[in-house]
N, C-alpha and C positions, 0 to 999 in steps of 0.2 A: 314409372314404365314408358320405355320409348314410343315413337309416334314416326309411322313413315307416311310422309305428305309427298305423294307423287304430281308432276305436273310436265306438263307435253307441251313442245316447241314444234313447231313445221321446219321443215329442213328438205330441201330437194326432193318436196312430194311426201318425203313420211314426217313422223313426228319422232321427234326426240324426247325423251319423259325420262327426270331425275327425281332424286328425292333424297333429303337428310334424317338420316337416323336420327329422333328424338328434337328435328327442330323444323318449323317448316319455311318454304324458301318463295318467293315470289318474284317475278321477272319485273320490273319494272322497265316500262318503255322509256326512250330517250326524249327528254323534253322537246316539243313539238312547235314551230317559229310563232312568239307571241305576233299575230299582225303581219300583214304584208303590207310594211313602210317600203316606201319610194326609196331608189337609193340608186346613189350617180355611180356611173363604174367606170373603174378606174383599170383595167384590165392593163389596156395595151401598153400603160406606162408602167402599172405593177403588178405585170401578171398575180392571180389570185388573192387581187384585194381590193377593195369595194368600199368609196369614200360615201358618207353621204352630210352635207353643210344642213345640220340641224337647224329646222323653221320652231324648235322653241325656244331658241336662243334670243333672250332680253339684250344681248349686247350690241349685237349687229344688226342696223336694221335692213330691210330690203330697199334696193334703192327701184325708181320707176317712176311713171305717172303717178300724181298725185302727192307727193313728197312736195315739201316746200320748199327746196332748194330744185334749180335744175339737173336734168341726167347727168350730163358731164363733168359737176361741178360731184354728184354725190358719187361717181365712181372712184375719184380720185381721193375722198378723200373716205369712205368705205368699202372694206374687201376682206372677205371672207379666211381663212385661215387657208393653206395650203402646205400640202407633203413635197416637201423637199427630197427629203431620206428616206427609205426604209430600211430593214434588218431584219432577210427573212426568219421565218420561223423554225424551229429547229426540231423533226420528225421528232417523239417520245418515244428514247430507245426500249421503254417496255414494248411497243406495238411493233417494234422493225418487223420488216417481214411479212408484216399482217395486211398489207392492202388497204388497212381501214382509213376512211379519212376524215375530216368534217370540220364545218367551218365554225367559225366563234364570231361573233356579234358585240362590239364592246360602244361605247357612248364612253370618252375620252375629252380630257376640257386639256385646249391647249394655250399654255398662259403667254404672258410677255418675251418669252426670254423665245420662244418655241419649242416647249417641252412638251410631252406629255405627262396629264397628272389625272389626281381621281376620276382613276379606269374605272367605269361599271359596264360589268360581263353586264350582258341581256341577252346573251343565250349560246349555250355551248353544249356539246352531245357528252362533253366528257370532262374528268378537270385535270387531265393531262394536256386536254387541247387548249383548257382556259390557262395553265402555267408556260404552254408555250408563245402561244399565243402575249400572253401578258410581259413574259421576257423581249419579246420581238417588241411588242410598244412602247416599252419604256427608254431603248432605245431611236423610235424614230426621231423625225427632227423638222420642225414646221416653218414655213414663214407665217408670224400670228399675225390676227386679223386686225385691222384697222377701224375706227369707229371715230368721225370726226375728224379723220386726220392722225390719230393716238392710236397708238396701241392697247388693245385692248384681251383680255380673253374670250374665247368662244370655245363652246363646243361640236366634236363633229364625232359623228356615228360611222364607223368603219365595221367591215366583214375583211376580217382574215379565214382563208382555204388555207387547212394544215394538211398535208399529202405528204407520202414518203418520195423522194427522187432517188430510185434505182441508179440510174447513168449507166454507164456500161461495165461496169466493175465488174470483174470474174469471179470475185469471190464473195463469201456472203460469211461475217464473224457474226458468233453468238456467245454466250454466256458459257463456256464449255469445249467450246472447238474454232474450228471454219468449216465452210462449205467450199469447195473448189471448183471452176469450171476446167475441165480437162481436155475437152474436145468437142466438136460440133459438126457431123456432115450431112450434105445436104445432097438431096434428091434430083439437083435441077440447078440452071440457073437461077439466079435472085436477084431484085434491085433490092430487097431488104431483108436484113440479116434478122433470123429473130430476135427476139431482145425479154429478159425476166421482167416481168412486171412487176410482181410479189409471192413470197415464197415464207412459210411460216418456219421458227426453228427447230430442229429436235429438241424432243426430252433428254436428256441425260440419264439413259436407263439405271433406276435406282440401285441395284445390286452391284452395279459395275460400278457406281460412284464410292457405294459406301467404302469400298475395299481399292478405291482408286488406280481403276483397271483403267488406263488407255484404250481406244479401239478406231479403225477406221475402215471405210467400205464406200469399195468402188461401186458406180450402177447407172445403169443410161438408160433413157429412154426416148420415144419418138414424141412431137408437141403435134397435136392437131388442128385442123381450122379454126376451133375456139381458144386454142392455148393451154388446151389441158396436157398433163402428162397420160401414155400409154404404152402398153406395152414394154414397161418397167421391168429390168432385167438385173439381179445383183449378180456382179462380175467377180469382186470379193470380199470378206466379212472377215473381221476376227474374231468374231461370236456370232450370232442367232440375232440376241438382244439390241446389238447395235444395228443389224440389218434391218429389224421391223421398226426401229426408230428413224430410221432414214426412210424409208419406205414411208409410213405414215405423213411424216412431214412435207416431202416432197408431191405427196397424188396433193398435196393444197395447193402447190407452186403453179403460177399462171406466170402465160407469155405473150406477148405478140407475135406470132407465128411469120417467118417467113414468108415473101412475094414476090411474083414477078408477072405484072402488068397486071397488080390488081389480082392475082389467083394466088393460092396457096400453095409453097413448095414443101416438103415433107423433108421434116429436120429430124434428126437426132440425137442427142445428146448426151454426154456421160461426166458425169461430177464426183467428186473423192470429197468424200464426208470424215471428219477427223474429232476424235472424242479426245480434249485433254482435259486430265481430272484437274491438273494444276492450274488451269483458265477458272476453274468454280471458285466464288468467293469463299474465303475459308469458312467464313459464319455458317453461310449453307451448309457445306462439306460438316461443320462439326454439329448442326442441328440435322442432318439426315444419319448420321447415326448414331443419335440420342435418340431417336426415332425408333431406328434398328434395335435398339437397346431397351425398349419400351420403359423407356425415362421419361417424366410425364410433367417435368417442373417448368419447360418452357411455353404449356399449352394446359388450356382449358376444355372439360370435355363438355359436349352439346348437351347433355343435362344438366348442366354445369350455372348453363346463360339466363338472364334474365328475359334477352330475347336474339334471335337469331342472326345472323349474316342472310342478307337479302343479294339476288344478284341485281347489277345495275350494270354489266356490260359484259354479253356473250357472242363466239360466234360458234357455227352451228360446222358442226365433223363434214366433211367428205369421206365420204367411205373409198378406203384403194383399191383397187381394179382388184380382182380376181378373189375376193369376199366373196363366200353365198351367201346370199340371199335370206335364204330359211326365215320366208315367210315377212319378211321386212324386220323379222325381233332380233337385233344382238342386244348381247346382256355386258356391261362391263361395269366392276366397281373399284375405284379409285380412291386411296389414302389419300389427303389431300390438307396444308396449314394454310389458313386464310389467316392473314396477319391484321396484328391491329388497324391498317388502313384501307385491308380486304384488299392486298394482292394475295394470287397464288403460289406457294410454292411448293415446288418436290413434288409432283402428284406421283404416286407409286400405284402401281395397276393389283389388287388384291387379286381380282378374279377376270378372267376376258373368254366368251368360247371361241376366240380366237385373238392369237396373239396382235394382227396387225389391229386389228378394231379394240383392242386395250389402248394401244398405240396412239390410236386415230382420237382418243377421249384422251388420252394425257395430254395430247399434242396439243389441242384445243383447248383446256381449261387452261393451261400456264397463260394463256388469253384472256383470260374472264375477269371483269371486277366485280367486287361485291362491297356492300355497305358490311360494317364488322359486324361481331358478337358484338354482346353486350354483356358484363356482369358485376352488380354496383354499380349501373350508368358509366360504366367508364369500358371504353374500346379492349377486348383482348384478345390475343392469337388463340386461335381453335384447331383443334388436331380433327379430323372426321372420316369418316366413311362416307363416299356419296356414290349411290348406286344411279347407273345412268340406261336407258332404254333405245336405242335405237330402233 
């Protein structure tokens, strides 16, 4: 017999509650910093990076009064490792557009050749950030430490900030299409233009995807003083499902508003959202069609699991403008695939009291990360129904 176990999460002054038929979910908090260690900030030289000389390293003795040799002599033969070259961390593709950032703290051994090795991650909010930081650190170059005038291994503690750099691009590619800025109009003179800070990618409407139907939406909106879109209008749409998906995603976009002498200047932006099924990976398209046809060989059902998936990363939805409040309650049921490595694929709206609410939930859920479900002690891919209440 299946169980429905609900959990509630605060969002924008409300509660979001979700449950999984046949399996209980638990939200796991991101790990908190383990101690407040002193870190030598090197942001002026290497933005987003902090370096600490380890005081636990026995190879490099501190110089100073009380040593057997004079200060000048010790400075000439003892030297901690120094950073010569850094390689910026790459923002995870899975999170592009989300605006989520994170800090990874790691301890590294700088060898006699000036290379980083024996890297130990001490703190990271997510394995995607960990992978990005490790790839970056493996390419750093150092001036090795000196002890008694000879090159030696030494350990450093580094902090790397992983964040998305939007730059000045006027387009945003996603798996299945592109969003292009087609025009901006301002309500007065401005010293600083409006600039996109982050924005979620839209979900490809499930039925449109399995039928390989392309689509386009042209919409425009204004940006308020807090950088949020408002007064969103759909000017063109090849199908209403593409319109709902586009509005729901862009309701989550945030901007740096236009300014004149420190005051906000009204700005109105026009974007074209293009959905192209031939840009969706073939394996996803094939999986979506097997889901539509009710084929279950790719999945394990929730009731067959020894242990259910658990949420390890979640973003909270922002309800699109114009959605009726209904006393703070909006109900959506999504059908999703949770892969054996905890990724969410192919969110499909099974029911929603309003289409925009359904697409808001589907947009957000694609950024969630789970620990996988297990059967016979092996991680498996699961096809589940997920009710969500806003």
